[in-house]
C-alpha positions as CSV (number, residue, x, y, z in Angstrom):
1,X,35.7,185.8,-0.2
2,X,36.0,189.6,1.3
3,X,38.1,190.6,-1.6
4,X,35.1,189.6,-4.3
5,X,32.4,191.5,-2.7
6,X,31.6,194.7,-4.7
7,X,30.6,198.1,-3.0
8,X,27.8,199.5,-5.5
9,X,26.7,203.0,-5.1
10,X,23.2,203.7,-5.6
11,X,22.4,207.6,-5.7
12,X,18.9,208.6,-4.9
13,X,17.2,205.4,-5.1
14,X,17.7,204.8,-8.8
15,X,17.3,201.1,-8.6
16,X,16.1,199.1,-11.6
17,X,13.5,196.3,-11.4
18,X,15.9,193.3,-11.1
19,X,17.9,195.2,-8.2
20,X,14.5,196.0,-6.4
21,X,13.5,192.3,-6.5
22,X,17.0,191.4,-5.3
23,X,16.9,193.9,-2.7
24,X,13.4,192.5,-1.7
25,X,15.0,188.9,-1.4
26,X,17.7,190.0,0.8
27,X,15.2,191.8,2.9
28,X,13.3,188.2,3.0
29,X,16.2,186.5,4.2
30,X,17.3,189.1,7.0
31,X,14.3,190.5,8.4
32,X,11.8,187.3,7.5
33,X,9.2,189.8,6.4
34,X,7.9,190.2,2.7
35,X,9.1,193.6,1.9
36,X,7.9,193.7,-2.0
37,X,9.7,195.4,-4.9
38,X,6.6,197.7,-5.1
39,X,7.0,198.5,-1.3
40,X,10.7,199.5,-1.9
41,X,9.9,201.4,-5.0
42,X,7.4,203.7,-3.1
43,X,9.5,204.0,-0.2
44,X,12.8,204.7,-2.0
45,X,11.7,206.4,-5.4
46,X,8.5,208.1,-5.0
47,X,8.9,210.2,-1.8
48,X,8.6,213.9,-2.8
49,X,11.0,214.9,-0.4
50,X,13.7,213.2,-2.5
51,X,14.8,209.7,-3.4
52,X,16.8,207.5,-1.2
53,X,20.3,207.2,-0.8
54,X,21.6,203.8,-0.8
55,X,24.7,201.7,-0.8
56,X,24.6,198.0,-1.6
57,X,27.2,195.3,-1.0
58,X,26.9,192.5,-4.0
59,X,28.7,189.0,-4.2
60,X,28.1,187.2,-7.2
61,X,24.6,187.8,-8.6
62,X,23.0,188.7,-4.9
63,X,22.7,191.7,-3.1
64,X,24.2,190.8,0.4
65,X,24.5,194.1,2.0
66,X,22.5,197.5,2.1
67,X,22.2,200.8,3.9
68,X,19.6,203.4,3.3
69,X,18.7,206.9,4.2
70,X,15.3,208.5,3.1
71,X,15.2,212.3,2.8
72,X,12.9,214.1,5.4
73,X,12.5,217.6,6.2
74,X,13.1,218.8,9.8
75,X,12.7,221.9,11.7
76,X,15.4,222.5,14.2
77,X,15.7,225.5,16.4
78,X,13.1,227.2,14.0
79,X,15.0,226.4,10.7
80,X,14.3,224.2,8.0
81,X,17.1,221.4,7.6
82,X,17.4,219.2,4.6
83,X,18.0,215.9,6.2
84,X,17.7,212.1,6.3
85,X,16.5,209.3,8.2
86,X,18.3,206.0,8.8
87,X,16.1,203.1,7.5
88,X,17.2,199.7,6.3
89,X,20.3,198.0,7.7
90,X,20.6,194.5,5.9
91,X,23.6,192.2,6.0
92,X,23.4,188.5,4.9
93,X,24.0,186.3,7.8
94,X,27.0,184.4,6.1
95,X,28.6,187.8,5.4
96,X,28.8,189.2,9.0
97,X,31.7,189.8,10.7
98,X,33.3,191.7,7.7
99,X,32.4,195.3,8.8
100,X,30.2,195.5,5.5
101,X,27.9,198.0,7.8
102,X,30.8,200.2,8.7
103,X,31.7,200.5,5.0
104,X,28.4,200.8,3.7
105,X,27.4,203.4,6.2
106,X,30.4,205.6,5.8
107,X,29.9,205.8,2.1
108,X,26.3,206.7,2.3
109,X,27.2,209.5,5.0
110,X,29.8,210.6,2.5
111,X,27.2,210.7,-0.1
112,X,24.6,212.6,2.2
113,X,27.2,215.2,2.9
114,X,28.1,215.7,-0.8
115,X,24.4,216.1,-1.9
116,X,23.7,219.0,0.9
117,X,22.2,216.9,3.6
118,X,22.9,218.1,7.2
119,X,21.3,216.2,9.6
120,X,20.7,212.2,9.9
121,X,18.5,210.9,12.4
122,X,17.4,207.4,13.6
123,X,15.7,205.1,15.7
124,X,17.9,202.4,16.9
125,X,18.1,199.3,19.4
126,X,20.5,199.4,22.2
127,X,23.3,197.6,20.2
128,X,22.9,199.4,17.2
129,X,22.8,202.5,19.1
130,X,26.3,201.8,20.8
131,X,27.4,201.3,17.2
132,X,26.3,204.4,15.7
133,X,27.7,206.5,18.6
134,X,31.0,205.0,18.6
135,X,31.7,204.7,14.9
136,X,29.6,207.6,13.4
137,X,29.4,210.1,16.0
138,X,25.7,210.2,16.5
139,X,24.2,211.8,19.7
140,X,21.6,209.8,21.7
141,X,18.9,211.9,22.8
142,X,16.3,209.8,24.7
143,X,14.5,206.5,24.6
144,X,11.0,206.7,22.8
145,X,7.8,206.7,25.1
146,X,5.6,203.8,24.7
147,X,2.2,204.1,26.0
148,X,-1.2,202.7,25.9
149,X,-4.5,204.0,27.1
150,X,-7.5,205.8,25.9
151,X,-8.9,209.1,25.5
152,X,-7.1,212.2,24.1
153,X,-3.4,212.8,24.8
154,X,-2.9,216.5,25.7
155,X,0.0,218.2,24.9
156,X,1.8,220.9,27.2
157,X,2.3,224.3,26.0
158,X,5.8,224.3,24.6
159,X,7.9,225.6,22.0
160,X,9.0,223.0,19.6
161,X,13.0,222.8,19.0
162,X,12.6,219.6,16.8
163,X,9.9,218.4,14.6
164,X,9.4,216.8,11.0
165,X,8.1,219.1,8.2
166,X,5.6,217.5,6.0
167,X,3.9,219.4,2.9
168,X,0.6,217.8,1.8
169,X,2.3,215.9,-1.1
170,X,4.6,214.1,1.5
171,X,1.7,213.4,3.9
172,X,-0.3,212.0,1.3
173,X,2.6,209.9,0.1
174,X,3.3,208.5,3.7
175,X,-0.3,207.5,3.9
176,X,0.0,205.6,0.5
177,X,2.2,202.9,2.0
178,X,1.2,199.6,0.1
179,X,1.9,197.6,3.0
180,X,-0.9,199.3,5.3
181,X,-4.5,200.7,5.3
182,X,-4.8,203.9,7.7
183,X,-7.8,205.3,9.1
184,X,-8.1,209.0,9.5
185,X,-10.6,209.9,12.4
186,X,-12.0,213.7,12.9
187,X,-12.2,214.8,16.9
188,X,-13.1,218.4,17.0
189,X,-10.5,220.4,15.0
190,X,-8.0,217.7,14.6
191,X,-7.4,214.7,12.2
192,X,-5.9,211.5,13.7
193,X,-4.2,208.9,11.9
194,X,-4.5,205.2,12.9
195,X,-3.0,201.8,11.8
196,X,-5.0,198.5,12.9
197,X,-2.1,196.2,12.4
198,X,-2.4,195.2,16.4
199,X,-5.9,193.9,16.8
200,X,-5.6,194.7,20.6
201,X,-4.6,198.3,20.1
202,X,-5.4,201.2,17.8
203,X,-1.7,202.0,16.8
204,X,-1.9,205.9,16.7
205,X,0.6,207.0,14.0
206,X,-0.4,211.1,14.2
207,X,-2.5,213.8,14.9
208,X,-2.7,217.2,13.4
209,X,-4.9,220.2,13.1
210,X,-7.1,220.2,10.2
211,X,-6.1,223.6,9.1
212,X,-2.6,222.4,8.4
213,X,-3.4,220.2,5.7
214,X,-6.5,221.5,4.3
215,X,-7.1,219.1,1.6
216,X,-7.9,216.5,4.0
217,X,-10.9,218.1,5.0
218,X,-12.2,216.6,1.8
219,X,-10.9,213.1,2.7
220,X,-13.1,210.0,3.3
221,X,-13.3,210.0,7.1
222,X,-13.4,206.7,9.1
223,X,-14.9,205.4,12.5
224,X,-12.4,203.4,14.6
225,X,-13.3,199.7,15.2
226,X,-15.1,199.2,18.6
227,X,-11.8,199.3,20.5
228,X,-11.2,201.9,22.8
229,X,-7.4,201.4,23.5
230,X,-4.8,203.1,21.9
231,X,-0.9,202.5,21.4
232,X,1.3,205.5,21.1
233,X,5.1,205.6,20.5
234,X,7.2,208.7,20.2
235,X,8.3,211.7,21.9
236,X,6.7,214.8,22.8
237,X,5.9,217.1,26.0
238,X,2.3,215.7,26.8
239,X,0.4,215.7,30.1
240,X,0.8,212.1,30.7
241,X,-0.3,212.2,34.6
242,X,-3.5,213.8,33.7
243,X,-4.4,211.2,30.9
244,X,-5.7,207.8,30.7
245,X,-2.4,206.3,29.3
246,X,0.1,204.3,31.0
247,X,3.6,202.7,30.3
248,X,3.5,199.8,28.3
249,X,4.5,196.8,30.1
250,X,8.2,196.0,30.0
251,X,7.9,192.5,28.9
252,X,5.6,193.3,26.4
253,X,7.9,196.0,24.5
254,X,9.7,195.4,21.3
255,X,13.3,196.1,21.6
256,X,14.2,199.6,23.3
257,X,13.8,202.3,20.7
258,X,16.4,205.0,20.9
259,X,16.2,208.2,19.2
260,X,19.7,209.3,17.8
261,X,21.0,212.2,15.5
262,X,23.9,213.3,13.8
263,X,25.3,216.4,11.8
264,X,26.6,214.9,8.8
265,X,28.2,218.5,7.7
266,X,29.9,219.1,11.4
267,X,30.3,215.8,13.4
268,X,31.7,217.9,16.1
269,X,28.7,220.0,16.8
270,X,27.4,219.8,20.0
271,X,23.4,219.2,19.1
272,X,21.2,221.3,21.7
273,X,18.4,219.1,22.3
274,X,16.6,217.3,24.9
275,X,13.7,214.9,25.0
276,X,11.3,217.7,26.0
277,X,12.1,219.7,23.0
278,X,11.3,216.9,20.6
279,X,7.9,216.6,18.7
280,X,8.3,213.1,16.9
281,X,5.5,210.7,16.2
282,X,5.1,207.1,14.8
283,X,4.4,208.3,11.4
284,X,7.7,210.1,11.3
285,X,10.0,207.5,11.5
286,X,8.3,204.0,11.2
287,X,7.1,202.2,7.9
288,X,3.9,200.8,9.8
């Protein structure tokens, strides 16, 4: 069977409608979730920072393996870096054990390097993290913080050495995710973005100063539901001790979320980043 599997290059998300449908079908089989062709088209083809870099594996008339990187701009040590974030990894159950993920990832990283991308970041579970480190020379930085509570989350004064750069076009694209509706809430000089996906919590996606994205001063602002509790996931130098936020109970947490990074142009680079250096919010890495 293995010699009949074709590895298909799909550079920059140039997927046809039939291919989008086949990918949607694969995601349903692997993730048991309905990622529609419309969602995949939004995620892979409409991102103003660039179309997705993807490789597929096909058997007969089905896509049975897939890996993708979505372009994202990073600021690392004060310099803008053309980068990408590792997103969907999907291998059909009956085709596992054939090292397809290894082959697809290597081809995708080679493509990213050829196209001038420098860094690849990802958020992975413990098992995937070991694979990324062992086979692809990613560096593990930290587990993400998962906090719940209420009130303002105060940042300490610190110089960011890592953050995601979003233009207004990129931010608007991100909020146009067809799977979810977001609420933008104004508090003092900041706008806060929430998703009400979880009924018990307001899922906090991001916060930013109004003057960073001036056009958002004219958007329709929302009020949160009568629910004081927020769920926050990410990395940042926050003053948790003097806030009303607490560690999320271990037995309720999803699989451990690990922040990893790789220099695709120089795999031997010693990346000088620590947890306290990073500003990384849920809107930067998850498709919620």
